[in-house]
C-alpha positions as CSV (number, residue, x, y, z in Angstrom):
1,M,24.6,147.7,100.5
2,S,25.3,145.5,97.3
3,N,25.9,141.8,97.7
4,W,29.6,142.0,96.6
5,L,30.3,144.5,99.4
6,K,28.4,142.4,102.0
7,R,30.3,139.2,100.9
8,L,33.6,141.3,101.3
9,I,32.4,142.2,105.0
10,R,31.4,138.8,105.9
11,A,34.5,137.3,104.9
12,K,36.5,139.9,107.1
13,D,34.5,138.9,109.9
14,E,35.2,135.3,109.5
15,S,38.8,135.9,109.0
16,H,39.0,137.3,112.4
17,S,37.1,134.4,114.1
18,I,39.5,132.1,112.3
19,E,42.5,133.7,113.6
20,A,41.2,133.6,117.1
21,K,41.6,129.7,117.5
22,D,44.4,127.3,117.4
23,E,43.6,123.7,117.4
24,S,44.4,120.6,115.5
25,R,44.0,120.6,111.8
26,S,41.0,118.4,110.6
27,I,38.3,118.8,108.1
28,E,35.9,118.5,111.0
29,N,37.4,121.5,112.6
30,P,36.6,124.6,110.4
31,N,38.6,126.9,112.0
32,V,42.2,125.6,111.3
33,P,43.9,125.7,107.9
34,L,43.7,122.4,105.7
35,N,47.1,122.7,104.1
36,D,49.7,123.8,106.5
37,A,51.3,120.4,106.7
38,N,51.2,120.2,102.8
39,L,52.9,123.6,102.3
40,I,56.8,124.2,101.7
41,G,58.0,127.6,101.9
42,H,58.5,130.2,99.3
43,L,61.8,129.9,96.9
44,G,64.5,130.5,99.8
45,E,62.8,128.2,102.6
46,S,63.7,124.5,102.5
47,L,62.9,121.0,103.9
48,P,65.5,118.7,105.3
49,S,65.9,115.4,103.9
50,T,67.6,112.0,105.0
51,A,70.2,112.3,102.4
52,G,71.5,115.5,103.9
53,A,70.7,118.0,101.2
54,P,67.9,120.6,102.1
55,V,65.1,120.7,99.6
56,S,63.2,123.8,98.4
57,A,61.6,124.8,95.2
58,Q,64.8,126.6,94.3
59,S,66.9,123.9,95.0
60,A,64.9,121.1,93.4
61,M,64.9,123.0,90.4
62,T,68.6,122.9,90.2
63,L,68.5,119.2,89.7
64,S,68.2,118.9,85.8
65,S,65.9,116.0,85.8
66,V,63.3,118.0,88.3
67,Y,63.8,120.9,86.0
68,A,63.3,119.0,82.8
69,A,60.1,117.1,84.1
70,V,58.5,120.5,85.5
71,R,59.4,122.0,82.5
72,I,57.7,119.2,80.2
73,L,54.5,119.4,82.2
74,A,54.3,123.0,82.4
75,E,55.1,124.0,78.7
76,T,52.7,121.0,77.4
77,V,49.7,122.3,79.4
78,G,50.6,125.9,78.6
79,S,51.0,125.3,74.9
80,L,47.9,123.3,74.2
81,P,44.9,125.3,72.6
82,L,42.1,125.9,75.2
83,Q,38.8,126.6,73.5
84,V,35.4,127.7,74.4
85,Y,32.5,125.8,73.1
86,K,28.6,126.0,73.1
87,R,26.6,122.8,73.8
88,A,24.4,122.1,70.6
89,E,22.1,119.4,69.6
90,S,24.7,118.3,67.0
91,G,27.5,118.2,69.8
92,K,29.3,121.3,70.4
93,E,30.1,124.4,68.4
94,S,33.0,126.8,68.7
95,A,32.1,130.0,70.8
96,S,35.1,132.1,69.9
97,N,32.8,135.2,70.3
98,H,32.3,134.5,73.8
99,R,33.6,137.4,76.2
100,L,35.7,134.6,78.4
101,Y,37.4,133.3,75.1
102,S,40.1,135.9,75.1
103,I,40.8,135.7,79.0
104,L,41.3,131.8,78.6
105,H,42.7,131.5,75.0
106,D,45.0,134.6,74.8
107,T,45.4,137.0,78.0
108,P,44.2,136.1,81.4
109,N,45.4,139.4,82.9
110,R,47.3,142.3,81.6
111,L,50.7,141.0,82.4
112,M,50.4,137.5,81.1
113,T,49.9,135.6,78.1
114,S,47.7,132.4,78.5
115,M,50.7,130.1,78.0
116,V,52.6,131.8,80.6
117,F,49.5,131.5,83.1
118,R,49.1,127.9,82.4
119,E,52.8,127.2,82.8
120,V,52.9,129.0,86.2
121,G,50.1,127.0,87.4
122,M,51.3,123.7,86.3
123,A,54.6,124.8,87.9
124,H,52.6,125.3,91.2
125,L,51.0,121.9,90.9
126,A,53.8,119.9,90.2
127,L,55.9,121.4,93.1
128,W,53.5,122.4,95.6
129,G,50.3,120.4,94.7
130,N,48.1,123.4,94.6
131,F,47.4,126.2,92.1
132,Y,45.5,129.2,93.1
133,A,44.2,132.1,91.1
134,E,42.1,135.2,92.2
135,L,39.2,135.8,89.8
136,E,39.0,139.5,89.1
137,R,35.7,140.9,88.6
138,D,34.1,144.1,87.3
139,K,31.6,146.0,89.1
140,A,28.8,143.7,87.6
141,G,30.5,140.7,89.3
142,R,31.7,139.4,85.7
143,V,34.9,137.6,85.5
144,I,37.6,140.0,83.6
145,G,40.9,138.6,84.9
146,L,42.8,135.5,86.5
147,W,45.8,136.4,88.9
148,P,47.8,133.4,90.0
149,I,49.0,133.4,93.8
150,H,51.9,131.7,95.0
151,P,50.9,128.6,97.2
152,S,53.2,129.6,100.0
153,R,50.8,132.7,100.6
154,V,47.5,130.7,100.8
155,R,46.1,129.1,103.7
156,V,42.7,127.1,103.2
157,F,40.3,127.0,105.8
158,M,36.7,125.5,106.3
159,S,34.2,128.1,107.5
160,D,31.4,127.4,110.0
161,S,29.0,127.0,107.3
162,G,31.0,124.3,105.5
163,D,32.3,126.3,102.7
164,K,35.9,126.9,101.8
165,R,37.9,130.1,102.6
166,Y,41.2,131.3,101.4
167,V,43.2,133.6,103.4
168,V,46.0,135.2,101.5
169,Y,48.9,136.6,103.2
170,G,50.7,139.7,101.2
171,V,54.1,139.8,100.4
172,K,54.8,143.0,102.5
173,G,52.3,141.8,105.3
174,G,48.6,141.9,105.7
175,Q,46.0,139.4,104.6
176,V,42.7,138.9,103.1
177,T,40.2,136.2,103.2
178,L,38.3,135.3,99.8
179,F,35.6,133.0,99.1
180,D,35.4,129.8,97.1
181,E,33.8,131.5,94.3
182,D,36.7,134.1,94.1
183,I,39.5,131.8,93.7
184,L,40.1,129.5,90.9
185,H,41.9,126.3,93.0
186,I,43.1,123.3,91.1
187,P,44.5,120.9,93.7
188,A,46.6,117.7,92.7
189,L,46.2,114.2,94.6
190,G,45.2,114.8,98.1
191,F,43.3,112.7,100.8
192,D,40.4,115.1,101.4
193,G,39.6,116.2,98.1
194,L,40.0,120.0,99.3
195,V,43.8,120.5,99.1
196,G,46.4,118.7,97.3
197,L,49.7,117.2,98.7
198,S,52.9,118.8,97.9
199,P,55.3,116.5,95.9
200,L,58.1,118.2,97.1
201,R,57.3,117.5,100.7
202,L,56.6,113.8,100.0
203,M,59.5,113.2,97.7
204,R,62.0,115.2,99.4
205,N,64.5,112.3,100.2
206,A,64.4,111.2,96.6
207,I,65.2,114.8,95.5
208,G,67.7,115.2,98.3
209,L,69.4,112.0,97.3
210,G,69.9,113.4,93.8
211,L,71.1,116.7,95.2
212,G,73.6,115.0,97.1
213,A,75.0,112.8,94.5
214,E,75.3,116.2,92.3
215,Q,77.0,117.9,95.1
216,Y,79.4,114.9,95.9
217,G,80.5,114.8,92.2
218,A,81.2,118.7,92.0
219,Q,83.3,118.3,95.1
220,L,85.1,115.5,94.0
221,F,86.0,117.2,90.7
222,A,86.8,120.4,92.6
223,N,89.4,118.4,94.6
224,G,91.0,117.1,91.2
225,G,88.9,113.9,91.1
226,R,90.4,112.5,94.4
227,P,88.5,111.3,97.4
228,S,89.0,113.2,100.8
229,G,92.3,111.8,102.6
230,V,94.8,112.4,105.4
231,L,98.4,113.6,105.6
232,S,100.1,111.7,108.0
233,T,103.6,111.5,109.6
234,L,105.5,109.7,112.4
235,G,106.6,112.7,114.0
236,K,104.6,115.4,116.0
237,L,103.9,118.6,114.3
238,T,102.8,121.8,115.7
239,D,99.6,123.7,115.2
240,L,101.4,126.1,112.8
241,Q,103.0,123.2,110.9
242,V,99.7,121.3,110.5
243,E,97.9,124.4,109.0
244,Q,100.9,125.0,106.6
245,S,100.9,121.6,105.4
246,R,97.0,121.6,104.7
247,A,97.1,124.9,103.1
248,R,100.2,123.9,100.7
249,W,98.5,120.7,99.7
250,K,95.2,122.6,98.9
251,Q,96.9,125.3,97.1
252,V,98.9,123.0,94.8
253,Y,96.8,119.8,94.4
254,G,93.3,120.9,95.5
255,G,91.8,122.1,92.4
256,A,90.3,120.1,89.1
257,S,93.0,121.9,87.1
258,D,95.9,120.6,89.3
259,G,94.5,117.1,89.3
260,N,97.6,115.6,87.0
261,Q,100.5,117.0,89.1
262,V,102.9,115.2,91.0
263,A,102.7,115.3,94.6
264,V,105.8,115.9,96.6
265,L,105.6,115.0,100.2
266,E,108.0,116.4,102.6
267,G,109.1,115.7,106.2
268,G,107.9,112.0,106.1
269,L,104.4,112.8,105.3
270,T,102.3,110.2,103.5
271,Y,98.7,110.8,101.9
272,Q,96.1,108.2,102.5
273,A,92.4,108.3,101.0
274,V,89.7,107.7,103.9
275,S,86.3,108.4,101.8
276,M,84.7,105.9,99.4
277,P,85.8,106.1,96.0
278,P,83.1,106.9,93.3
279,E,83.0,103.5,91.7
280,E,82.7,101.8,95.2
281,A,79.5,104.1,95.9
282,Q,78.2,103.5,92.8
283,F,78.1,107.0,92.1
284,L,77.3,107.1,88.5
285,Q,74.4,104.5,88.8
286,T,73.0,106.5,91.9
287,R,72.7,109.5,89.7
288,K,71.2,107.5,86.8
289,F,68.6,105.8,89.0
290,Q,67.5,109.2,90.5
291,I,66.5,110.1,87.0
292,S,64.1,107.1,86.8
293,E,62.9,108.5,90.5
294,I,62.1,111.8,89.2
295,A,60.5,110.4,86.2
296,R,58.3,108.3,88.5
297,M,57.5,111.1,90.6
298,F,56.1,113.4,87.8
299,R,54.9,110.7,85.7
300,V,57.2,111.6,82.7
301,P,58.6,109.1,80.3
302,P,62.3,108.6,81.1
303,H,63.1,109.1,77.6
304,M,61.7,112.7,77.7
305,L,64.5,113.2,80.5
306,A,67.1,112.3,78.0
307,D,67.3,108.8,79.6
308,L,67.3,106.7,76.5
309,E,68.4,103.3,78.0
310,R,65.3,101.5,77.2
311,A,63.7,103.4,74.5
312,T,63.7,102.2,70.9
313,F,62.7,103.4,67.6
314,S,59.5,101.4,67.8
315,N,58.3,102.2,71.4
316,I,59.0,105.8,71.4
317,E,55.6,106.8,69.8
318,H,53.6,104.5,72.2
319,Q,55.4,106.0,75.1
320,G,54.4,109.5,73.9
321,I,50.9,108.4,73.7
322,E,51.0,106.9,77.1
323,F,52.4,110.4,78.2
324,T,49.4,112.0,76.8
325,T,46.7,109.8,78.0
326,H,48.2,108.9,81.5
327,S,50.3,112.0,82.5
328,I,48.9,115.0,80.6
329,R,45.1,114.1,80.4
330,P,44.5,113.8,84.2
331,W,46.1,117.4,84.7
332,L,43.8,118.6,81.7
333,V,40.6,117.3,83.3
334,R,41.3,118.8,86.6
335,W,41.9,122.3,84.7
336,E,38.7,121.9,82.8
337,Q,36.5,120.9,85.6
338,E,37.6,123.8,87.9
339,L,37.4,126.5,85.0
340,N,33.9,125.2,84.0
341,R,32.9,125.1,87.6
342,K,34.0,128.6,88.3
343,L,33.3,130.4,85.0
344,F,30.7,128.5,83.1
345,A,28.5,126.9,85.7
346,G,24.7,127.1,84.9
347,T,25.2,128.1,81.4
348,E,25.5,126.3,78.0
349,Y,29.0,127.3,77.4
350,F,32.5,125.1,78.5
351,C,36.0,125.1,77.9
352,E,38.1,122.2,76.5
353,F,41.7,121.4,75.7
354,S,42.6,120.0,72.4
355,L,44.8,116.9,72.3
356,D,45.0,116.6,68.7
357,A,48.7,118.1,68.5
358,L,49.9,115.6,70.9
359,L,48.1,112.5,69.2
360,R,49.0,113.3,65.6
361,G,51.9,110.8,65.1
362,D,54.1,110.9,62.1
363,A,53.2,112.5,58.7
364,K,52.2,109.1,57.2
365,S,50.1,107.9,60.1
366,Q,48.2,111.3,60.3
367,M,47.4,111.0,56.5
368,E,46.1,107.6,56.8
369,G,44.0,108.3,59.8
370,F,42.6,111.4,57.9
371,A,41.7,109.0,54.8
372,I,40.1,106.5,57.2
373,A,38.0,109.2,58.7
374,L,37.0,110.9,55.4
375,R,36.0,107.3,53.8
376,N,33.7,106.7,56.9
377,G,32.1,110.3,57.1
378,I,33.7,111.1,60.4
379,F,35.3,114.1,58.8
380,C,34.8,116.3,56.0
381,V,37.4,117.8,53.7
382,N,37.2,121.2,55.6
383,D,37.6,119.2,59.0
384,V,41.0,117.9,58.0
385,L,42.0,121.4,56.4
386,D,41.2,122.9,59.8
387,K,43.3,120.4,61.5
388,L,46.2,120.8,59.1
389,N,45.9,124.7,59.4
390,M,45.0,124.9,55.6
391,P,42.3,127.3,54.1
392,R,38.8,125.9,53.5
393,V,37.4,125.1,50.2
394,E,34.0,125.6,48.6
395,G,31.6,122.7,49.0
396,G,34.0,120.9,51.6
397,N,31.5,120.6,54.6
398,K,29.6,117.7,53.1
399,R,30.5,114.5,54.6
400,M,30.7,111.4,52.6
401,V,30.8,107.4,52.8
402,Q,31.7,104.6,50.4
403,A,28.7,103.1,48.9
404,Q,30.1,99.7,48.4
405,M,29.4,98.1,51.5
406,I,25.8,96.8,52.1
407,P,24.3,94.4,54.7
408,L,24.8,90.9,54.2
409,D,21.2,90.0,54.0
410,K,20.9,92.5,51.0
411,I,23.5,90.7,48.7
412,G,20.5,88.4,47.3
413,E,18.3,91.4,46.4
414,L,21.2,93.4,44.7
415,N,21.9,90.1,42.6
416,D,18.3,89.6,41.6
417,N,18.1,93.5,40.6
418,S,21.3,93.2,38.6
419,S,19.8,90.1,36.8
420,G,16.5,91.9,35.9
421,S,18.3,95.1,34.7
422,D,20.2,92.7,32.2
423,G,17.1,91.1,31.0
424,K,15.2,94.2,30.3
425,A,18.4,95.7,28.6
426,G,18.7,92.7,26.4
427,S,14.8,92.6,25.8
428,G,15.3,96.1,24.6
429,D,18.1,95.4,22.5
430,G,16.2,92.6,20.8
431,Q,13.2,95.2,20.1
432,A,15.3,97.6,18.6
């Protein structure tokens, strides 16, 4: 029996022992899931919020600031070049001929491009706090594909031997238990280092407040821009008259297109608003503040969510650099370390994202940086051409430095040599 088949049988046996127990969740207890409390349901399920608006992945993404923040993170990580390198004495060398290069750089599986795969992964991380992908292997046990799994279908357990196990529930029922080496698992911030916390669960009140403010505004304009109120009269109305009056008012004055019509009240009816006007509820300020809340939640600069109140021409570039170093780079480190742990462990190869595209700056600053690097031997000409996506030139692999700079203690020797050379030259001229 092959080792691969033995592992599958052992995983099946352990899954039965896991299902047989139902105790309190903890790292010390290996037979209960570690991540049940952190999971929100699939797209249709939601969590209650104090603001009243239920929060789910689907409802949260209808809030423009959440959609923009998740999209920024997902597209940024998805679009950055992911390269495979080989460790060398001089540092690292490109290993584009490695068999895993095309999986990471081009097509992780037959249905997705590398960018789509990483976009899905970052969306899962941003909303659920965990990204899971099954490692597809050939008969020899080599990885030939990466398949993302929705976080709501995965439960993480600790086995009796102290290893992680992943129970994956099928869409149409059934389940399978996978080993740690069979799952690419990237967790976000968490308390145990094993699973990440769900940002949606932690921040559901902030998101619910934004959704509530948006719903209030939509209902206000659907009501012709008027707050809710009552129609009152000194006389007594029958139930039929009450329903007729309410229906008549709603029919004539209840829509945004009818907001400027003149109300005609009959039978001694008077109208009185009873809900808080938008200006008193600070409606606009609340909606604006929620943009800052969402920006803090996803650590995205407000100007990238179209909030330019404190943005200036001089600080936009620095905010972009801060976004790269403090927001994107930690996510990339999580991706790189898990990919290297699962795909390249024990080898001289590794994968790495390139941040050059995010740190280029404007054209003038970029060229000035290249000039400094060329003068000091940091880059050769072909290095610069590679970064500019231009063809290499013959002889452009030599690094050069300017020869004018010498140590201070050598200046005297240089002056003496210069004087000697002048004297010899003069003596030569005289002899001639």
